[in-house]
N, C-alpha and C positions, 0 to 999 in steps of 0.2 A: 437539534438540541441546543438550548440556550443556557448559558451559565450567568446568572444575574450577580452583579457586583455588590460588595459591601458598600457602606457609606463612603463616599469619596473623601470626606473630611478625615475619616479614620485611616484611610490609606496614606494620606499625606501628612498626618499629624506628627508622626515621629521624625519627619524630616525637618521640622522647625527647630531652630537652635534653642537649647536650654537657656533660660534666663539665669542671671547670677543668683536670684532668689531661689529658684528651683535647685540649682547646684548646691546652695547652702543647706537647703532642707534635706536633700539626698544624703549629703555628708553627715549631717547631724543625726538623721534617722539611722544611718548605717552604724554610726558611732554608738547609738543606743542599743544596737543588736537586732534591729528589725531586719527581716528577710527581704530579698529582692522583690518577691511577690507582694509582700505587705507594703513596701515602699511604693511599688507601682500602683497598688490599689488606693493607698492613701492620697497620692499626688495625682492620680488619674493620668498617668503616662505609661507607655509600653514598658514591660519588664526588660525587654532587650535594650531599651534606651538607658535604663538604670544600670544594667550590667556593663554596657559599653562605656558609660561615663566613669564608673568606678574603676574599671580596668585601665582607662586612660589616665585617671588621676593617680592611681598607684604606680603606673609606669613613668609618668612625667613629673609627678610631685606637684602638679599645678592643675587648677580647674579651668585655666584659660584655654580657649580653643586655638588650635593652630591656624595660621592664616591660610585660607584656601584660595587657590588660583582658578581662574576661569569662572564661567557662569554656573550658579548653583543648579544641581540636578532637579528637574521638575517633577520626577516621579519617584515613588518609594520602591524599595525592594519588594514589598508586599504587592504593590500594584503591578510591577513588572512580572512577577510570578503569575498573578491572576491573568494578565494580558496574554502571556505565552500559553497558559493552560486553555484559555478561551479560543485562541487562534488554532490550536491543535485539535479542538473539539469541533468547531465549525470551520473546517478547512477551506470551504469554497466561498466564504463571505468576502466581500471587498474590504479594502482598508477603511473606507468611509463607514461601512456597516459595522465593522469591528469597533470603530470609534464610538458608534452609538450604543452597541451592545454593552460595552464596558463602561458606558457613562463617563467617558474620559474628559478631563478638563484640559488636556494637552492636544496639540494638533495631530493630524494624520501623519505628518512628516516625523514627528517625535515617535509615534507608534511604530512606524517603519524602522526607525533607528533602533528602538528597543528590541524589536524582533530580530533584526540583523545581528545585534549583539549576542543573541543566542543561536545565530546561524540559521534563522528561519526567514524564508522569503517566499514569494509567489512562484510556483512552478506550474508548467503546463501539465494538466492531468493526462496520464497515459490512457490510450484506448485499449481495452481488453474485454473479452467476453466475461460477463459477470457469472461466476459459478455459484451454485447453491452449496450449502454446507455438505449435503449428501454427495454432490458431484466432486467436491474437493476431497472428501474422505475417500471416494473411490479412486481418484487420481493417486493419492498418497499410498493407499493400500497396494495398488498395482506397482508403483515404483519400488516399494519396500520388498515386494515379492520377487522382483527381478534385479535387485541392487547388486547381487553377487555374480551376475552373468558376465562373462569375459568379453573383451572387445571382438575376439574371433567369432563369438556367438552373434553379437549384434551386426557384424558384417554380413551375416547370412539372413538377417531379417528383412523381409520385403514389406515395407510400410505402404499403406494405401488409405485414401480417404476421399470423400466428396466435400465440396465446399461451394456455398452459394456466394458468388461475388456480386455484391449489391451496393449501390450507392447509399452512403449514410444519409438519412433524411435530415439530420441535424448538423449543420456546418459550424455551429457556434463553438468557440474555444473555451474550455473550462480551466480556470487557474485556481490552484489550491495552496494553502499555507502548509509547509512541511520543512523538515531538515533534509539535507542532501544525503540520503542513504536509501538503500534498496528496500529496507523494511517499510519505511513510510511511503516510498514511491509506489509500491504495489499494495498498500493497504486498501481494502475495499472502499473506504470512504474517499480515497484519493484517485479512484479509477473512474473514468467516464465510459460507461457501457455503450457498446455499439447499438445504435437505434436503426431499425429497418423501416422501410416505407418509401424509399426512393423508387423511381420508375425503372432505373437500369438494373437488370438482373440477369445473371448467367450462372448456371450450375456446371461445375467442372469436376472431373475425377482425375487423380494422378497417383503415381507410385514411384518408389525408388528402393534400391537395395545397396547398402554400402555407399560407394561414391558413384554408382551407376544410376542415372536418371531414367525413369520409365516414361512412357508416352502420357500425354495429357488428352483426355477425352472431354469433348463439350457435349453436354446433355441438354436436350430440349425438354422443358417441363420438369416435373418432379420424378423422383426415383422410387419405383416400386420393384417387386421381386423380378418380374419379367425384364424390365429395363436393366436391372443390375446384372442378371445372368447374361444377357446379351452383351453388356459392356465387358464383363469378365472374359467371355468367350472370344470376343473380337479384339480386345486390347490387352488384357492381362496374360492370357495363355501364350500369345506370340512372344511377349517380353520374357516370360519364364523360360520358354524353349530357347530363346536367344542367349540368355545369360548362362544357362546350363551348358550350352554349346561352347560358351566362352570360358568355361572352367569353374563357375560357381556352383557348388553342390549343396545338398541338404538345406534347401531354401525353406524358411519358415514364413508363411504368409500371415500378415497382420492386418486386422480390420477391427472396427468397433462393433458394438452390439446394436446397431440400428436395425429396425424391424426387417427391411429387405435383406439384410446380411445374414440373419439367423432364422429366416422362415424355413419351413420343412422342405419346400421345393429347392431353396438355395443350398441347404445342407446336403440334400441328395446330389445336387450338381457337383458340390465340392468333393464328395466321396469319390465320384467317378473321375473328376479332373485330377485329384491328387494321385490316384493310382495310375493314371495314364501319363502324367507329365512330371512325376517325381518331385513333388513338394509336399509340405505338411503344414498344419496349423498349430499343432502342439499345445492347444488349450490356452493360447496367449491372448485371445480376444479380450479387448478392454471393455469395461462396463461404464463408459463415460456418458452414454446417451440415455 
């Protein structure tokens, strides 16, 4: 998305000092009862300039400008606002590209300074799985449904999942414009999604309950119903038996709704395993997949 700028002359016009003639006309027009808007229209200058000048004149009793120190500011407040708005829309553009997009008459160094004045700088984009709106809604729904569960309850939940450890095919670093806050850090436009396609690949399965870490299983190939049941029988059940023997009771097994997890054959296996080994699932399966 590109935000095209207004005319550069209009952005910088009100930063030019008022001439003595213009000051005299403003005072005369105001003395005749003309409104700020009418004066602005008649003299073709911004209304904010008219208001600012008259307020200074009333306060100081003189139309003379105060002596200013340092180099005059090269950009107007309007341009600064436009620059900030554009940077926060196209967050991944470079400083040079931002210079071109805004049709700026100042250097890229000045652009960086203006952004830093608003506490905006380039940050490295975080890598996260990009969720669809439907997936995000399911995450939020699940969290809200379990927000009142006690710590004692969570200490009995046995979490499990598979994960494909895969080399990211894109090693390029993405830098984005943003403020230093969590909301902008994790905004979808500021996240670099993980891209697959590398040659290194390994599927693993793991679990834990409370502070007790379970075993990690390395899986060859993909996970189907038979592979998953074998994995649970050989890896999960011995761990459950061990933590029950160690004093953890009323274990609630947690998994997501991946197809091998909820197939008819897997559900039948769980019915038998729960009755024989003393754990439950309690309808907590998440619907994130």
